[in-house]
N, C-alpha and C positions, 0 to 999 in steps of 0.2 A: 504493499500500499504506499503510495507516494503522495505527499501533500505539497503542492508547489508554494514558494514564497509569496506572501500577500495573499494566500487563499483566504484565511479567516483567522480571527482570534477566537479562542474558545477552548473546548476540551473534548477528548474522545473517551468514551467508555466502551470497553470491549469485554464481553462475557462469554464464557464457554464452560457449560456445566456449573461447578461451584467457584470457578475462577473469575475474578473481577480485575480488570486493569484499567487505570486512568492515566491519561497523557494529556498535560496542558500544552496548548499550541498558542505561539504568538508570532503573527506573520508568517504562518506556515511551518514555523521551526519548532520542534519539541522542546520544552522548557523544564518540565518535571514529570515524573512518573511514580506511580503507586500501584503495587499489585497484591491482591489477596489471593493466595494460592495454597490449597490444602491446609487451611488454618494458618499459614505463614503470611507475615507482612513484609513485602520487599520494597525498597524505596531506591529512587535515584536511577543511575544508568544501569545498575543490575535489573531493575523492574523494567525499564524500557527494552533491555535485550530480550527478556523473557516474554514480554507482551508482543514483541515482533514475531517471536517463535509461534504465537498462537495464530498467526495469519494463515497457516495452511490447513487449519481444522475446519471441516465441513460445517459444524454447528456454531461457528463463531457468529456473534452479532455484534454489530458496530452501531453506536449511537454518537451523533455529531451534535454537540451543544454549542450554539454560537451565541453572539451578543454578551459575551463575558468580559469583564474588566480583568485581563490577565495580569497586568502589572499589580493591581491590588491583591489579586489572589496569591501570586507568587510571593510578593513582598511580605504579606500577612503570614506567610509560613516560614518566613527567615530563609527562604531559599530551598527548603525541602519539605516534603509533605509529611512532617513528622507528628504534629499534633492535630491536623485537620485532614479531612478527605472530602471527597465530593459527593454531592447529593445525586442519588438515583432517581431519575424523574420519569414519570409515565411518558411513552413515547407518542407525540402527537400524530405522526404520520410514519409509515414504513414503506420502503420501496421493496416490493416482493423478491427482486433478483438478488439484493445484497443485504436486506434487513437494516436499511439505514433509517434511523429515527432522528427527528429534529426537536430541540427544546430550547428555551430561552433563559432558563433559570439555573443557578447554582447555589447550593447551600451546604451546611454542615451535615455530616453523616457519621454515625458511630455503630461499631458493631457490639457494643455492650454499654450497660449503664455505668460508665466510669465516673469518677468524681468530677471530671472535666464536664461531662454531659450534664451532670446534675447542677453544675454552676451554670451552664448554659440555659437549662430550663428555669433555673431561678431567675435569671436576668429576663427571660422572656415573660415570665409571670408578673415580675415587678414592673416591666415596660408595657405589659398588656399588648403585645405585638402578635400579629398573625400573618402578615405579608411582607416582611423584610427578610430577604435572603443574602443577596449579594453583599450589602453593606455590613451586615453583622459579622462576616467572616473575620475581618480585621480586628473588631472589637472583641470578639470572643477569644481569638488567638492571643491578643494582648493581654487579656486577663488571665489566661492560663500560663503564659510565659512569665508574667510578673510573679505569680504564685510559686513558680519553679526557680525564680532568680535568673531567667534567661533574658538578656537584653532584647528589647523589641524595637525594631527600625520602622518608623512610619514611610508609607509610600511617598514618593515625590508629590508634593501638593499641587504644584502648578506646572504640569509637563506642557512641552511646546504645543501640543495639539489643541490645548485650551487657551487660545489667544484671540485678540479681536480680529486679526487678519483671518483666521480659520473660521470665523462666525459668518454665516451667510445670512445677509440682513433682508428682510421683505416686510411687506405690509403688516404681517403679524407680529413683528417683534422690534419694529425700527424705534418705537419709543423707548423700550427697555434698553436696546442696544445705546442709543443716543445718551441716555442717563447714565448707564454704566461707564460709557467712555468718559463722560464728563467727570465722574467720580473718581476714576482712575488718574485723572489730572490733577484734581484739587480735592483729595481725600479730607473728610471733615468739614467740607463746605456746606453748600446748600441743602443737598439731598441726604439728610442724615436724621433717622435711619432711611435706607433704602430697602424697600421690601418688593420682591419679584414673586408673583404667584403664577402657576401654570399646571396643567396636567403633566404626568410623568413624560419625559423624554423630549421635551420642547426646546431645551436649551438653557434653562435657568442656572443649572450647575456649571455650564460652559461660561456663561457671563460672569458667574461668581468667581471662577477661577481666572478668567481673563482679567479681572480687575486685579486680583492678587499677582498674577504675572506682570501686568503692565505697571503697577506700583512698584515693584521691586526693580524693574528695569529703570524707571525714570528716577526713583529714589533709593539708591542702594543703602543698606543699613536700616531701612524702616522695618519694624516689626509688625509682619502680617501673620495672622493666625486663620487658618482654615479648619473647620471641624463640622462633623455631622452631629445632629441632635442625639442621634443614638450613641454615639462616641461620647458625648458630653454626659448623656444620662448614665453610661456605664462607669465613667470616671467619677461621678457623683456618689455612686455606690461604694466605690473603693476608697476615696480620700476627698473630702470637701476641701481641706487645706490646700491640697496639691492643685484642685481645681481653681481656687481663688488666686494662688500664685502663678498659675499658668497665664493668667490674662492681665497681670499687672504690666504697665507701660505698653499695652498692645496699641499700635497705631491704626490698624485696620482689622476688624473682626468679620470674618466670613462665615455665617452660620447656616448650614444647609439643612433643609426638611424640618422646619420648626413645627410642623403639624403633629409630630410625634411626642410634643409636649402635652397633648390632650389628656385631660384627666390625671395629671401628674402634679399636684399642687405644690409638693415640697421641692420637686426639681424646677417647677416654674419660678419659685421664689429665688432659688439659686441663680438661674439664668437671668431673671430681672436684676440681680444684684451685679452679676457679670456685666450685663448690658449698661447698667448705669455707671460702673467703674470705668468702662472704656469711653463712654460718652462724656463724663466729667473731666476725663483727662485730654479731651479734644479728638478722640480717635472716632473712626468712621465705622458705622455699623451696615453691614449688608445682610439681609436675612431672605431665605427663600422658603416657599411652602407650596403645597399642591392646591391650595385654595386661599381667598382672601382672609385677613386675620379675624374679621368678625364671623366667619363661617368655620373656624377650628373649634370643634366641640370642647366645651368646658374650659377654654382658655381664660385666664384671669382678665377681668376688665382693665386692670393695669397694664398687662402686656398688650392687650388690644389697642388700647389708647397710646401706648408707646410707639407701636408699630405704624399707626394710622397718622401719628404726628409728622412723620416724614413724607417720603414719596411712595406710594403704592402703585405698581404697574403689572398689568397682566400680559402674558405671552400666550397667544392664541396658536391654533394648529397652522402650520404653513400652507399657504395657497399654491396652486399647481406650479406657477413659474418658480417659486422659491423652492418647492421639492425638486424640481429639475436641476436647479442651481446646485443645491446641496448634493445630489448624486453625482453630477459632473465634477464637483470638487473632490469627492471621495475617489472617483474614478481616475482622475488626473493626478491625484496624490500618490496612488499605488500603481500607476501606469497599467490599468486593467483593460483588457480588450473587451469592451462592451459598446454595443452600437447604440446610436442615439435612438433608434426604434425601441430597444430594451429599456433604456433610460426613461423614455416617454412612458412606456407601459407601467413600469414601477410607480413613477411619479402620479400617474392617474389613479392608480387603485390602492396604493399604500399611503394613507392620508393622515394618520393620527399623530405621528410624531417623527422627529429625526432619528430617535432610536430604532423605531421600526424600519425606517428606510435603510439604516446601516445593516440591521437585521436581514432585510431582504436581499440585499447584496451578498451577505454572509451565506445565506442559504443557497443562492443561485450559484456562487463559486464553489461552494462545498459539493453540491450535487455534480457540478461540471468536473470537478476533480475526482471525485469518487467513481463516477462512471465513465470518466475520460471522454466527455462529449464536449463538443464546441457550445458556447452559449448562443442559443436561438431563441427567438421569440415563443415558439411553441414549447420549448424546454422550460422557458421562464414562466409561462402560463402553468405548466403542470407542477412545477416545484413550489409556486406561490399560491396555488389555488386554495389552501385552507386558510390562507392568512389575508388575502386581499380584501379591502374594503369595497363593497359592491354598491356604494351609495351613488347618487346621480352625478354623473360627470359633466352634464351640461350638453346642449346640443351644438357643439362647436364642430359639426360634421357636414360635409357637402355630400348629398345623396345623388349617386350617378346611375343613370339608366344602364340596364344590363347587369346590375349588381344586386346580390341578395344580402340582406342584414337579419342577423338574429338578435332578438330584443330578449335579454334575460331580465325578467321582472316578476315579482310575486303580487303586483297590483296592476289590474287592468288599466287603470288611469294613465300609466306611464307609455303603455303601448300606443294607446290612442292620442296621446300627446305627441309622441313621435310622428304618428301618421298626420296630425294636423300641421306639423312643422314643415312638411314636405311641399314646396312649390314645384309643381310638376306641369300643371296645366291640362292634364288629362283627367279621366274619370277615376273614381275611387271605388275599389271592390273589397268587401270585407267578408271572409269566411270565418265564422266564429261559433263556438258552443254557447256563447251568451244570447239571451233573448234579443231579436232584432230591434223590438221596440225600445228596449232600454238602451241600446247603442245610439239609436236614433235621438232619442229624448235627453238622455243624461250626458252624451258626449258630442252632441251637435252634428251628427253625420245624416241630416235629413235628406241630402241629395246623393248620398252613396248607395251603391248596389250592395245589399247586405243578404248573405246566404247562411242559413241556419244549420250548422252541423249536427244533425240528428237523425236517428233511425226512424223517428215517428214523423208521419205526414201531417202537415199543417195546411189549412185552408187560407189562413191570413198570411203566411210567410213562405218565401221560396225555400225549400230544404234541399240539403245535400247529404245523402247517408254516408257514415264513416267507412267507405269503401274506396280503396286507394285507387282502383281503376276509374271509378266514377269521378273521384275528386281530381285526378289528373285531367280527365277530359274537360271538366268545368274550368280549371285553372288555365289550361291551355287555350281555351276559347277566350279567356280574358286577357291574354298575353299578345293577342293580335293587333291591338292599338295602343295608343300612348296612355298607359294606365299606371296606377299604384294598387298593388295587390297586398293585402294583410291576411295572413293564415294565422288565426289564433285558435289554439286548441290542440297542439301536437301531441300533448300528453294523452289526450283522449284517443288519438289515432294509434299511438303506442300500445295503450290498453286494449284496444280492439284487434290490432293486427300483429303486435309484436314489434320490438325494436328493430330487428334485422331488416324486416320488410320495410318499415318506415324510414329508416336511413337510406335505403335504396331509392324510395320514393323522392326523398329530399333532394338526393344526388341528381336524379333526373330533373326535377323542377329548376335546380340551380343552373344545370347545363342548359336547359331551355331558355331561361330568362336571359342568359349571357348573349344570346343572339337576338334579343327583342328590345324594343323601345319601352321597356318596363322596369319599374323599381319594386322589388318583391321583399316583403317584411314577414318574418315568422316569429312567433313569440314562444317562449318556454318559461315556466316557473321552476327556477333552481331548486326549490323545496320539494318538488314533485319528481325529480329525476335523480338518479345516481350521478355521482361526480364524472365516472367514467363515460357515461352516456352524454353528459353535457359537453365534455372534452371533445368527443367525437363529432358532435354537431358544430362545435365551434371552429373545427378544421375546414368545414364546408363554406363558411359564410363570415362576413364582417360582423363583429360583435359590438353590441350596445348594451350597457348595464344601467338599470335603475339607479 
């Protein structure tokens, strides 16, 4: 098994029988390894060599876990996986040929209820947490190593990737970016405290660290402290005196994920003391959270008031052009061979966060490497299908005669909206399972020719039986002029005649349309078909998503 450089950052889990092997990967290069084998635990290079020997076994299973902060993972373990191991996750997707799974998270794992595990559980209970994994690793390991007297080295807080130059600015984040840039030039000035809130993965931590990086570049010797709230809370349980002394004479305090102070009154009091200390000495406060201050549950009114006394800015999900720019930045940085067509597809359908965009690239590259295949649009659709956001992409498409379009939507409104958006100048023909009167009245197609797909005869409406030969004849009759034809109800045909026969029918129709002055639309409900069936249909036509 070969992993090319820059393929992805993450880790591999290999299992065979009772053996489990873990290899952390950064930029395609193995960095650490851990192997459980017949009750034995092997670390480092010896583990890697034995894991590689598992490659020839027929029942070997490989899981690829991407979107992991490997710098933090490796650093928090002191350079070897001695006190922590990786969490086995349920696999979201398997590729049947090689049993490749995809997951996005990593967390602590233990093979027995050790004192260290008891300590971890205690912290979890104290902090009442249920959904933090990646960021806990360093904190847990720090506590365990401190108890054992082992020096702990913090990861580099302001790596080069978290700079203002590497931050893509768009309409969704330009206010936050401009304020952060100003603060980095004049810390302790007008915007103090500066509070950034957004959903996970939209860049608030990037801006936080960019401020720290920029301040240290401009003002060498400045004392800049970056910490997460979970780290601060863990230190609170260890030693409050150390916590107080840590933030003496701090010039810039960068506090990430303040929402985890919810319902922790004792810790809130300590944090308020720290913030007041930094503020009184003229220091700059920058705080992030996943929601505005007033929406954090059971946060003290004093802290809410403190946060709102400065500048509160929200970062929203990136728009399409910003998503494209983010992807191109990543592709250029690592010199990836990915076409603009693939970048555009990812940008259109992966919408929620920058982290998801990076994760999408990781998955694509992992699949390409493991299966030794070029990165194609069809392959990208397959590898990302469980993860893409099928929300409305807008009607920025030019419909061309002789083309066929597949509309994937669970709501009839979207298909008829698409039909209305087409300016073709010809007649409109609709073949649907829906009652023709409803189509005419509710969707405004009073001048359209509407044919009811039903096995029952009707005196009021023209019907077409769910017979592929009959339907083919009716459709071909409508292809003779300048027309737009919508076929709504393919799931009904599949249920009546089977998928294999239906796909042959679809291919014939698409071929026929290609030589006509016709625009052909066909709808499917993604919830009603298997993913494999949808993929086959998508290969035959241009795709529009709701």
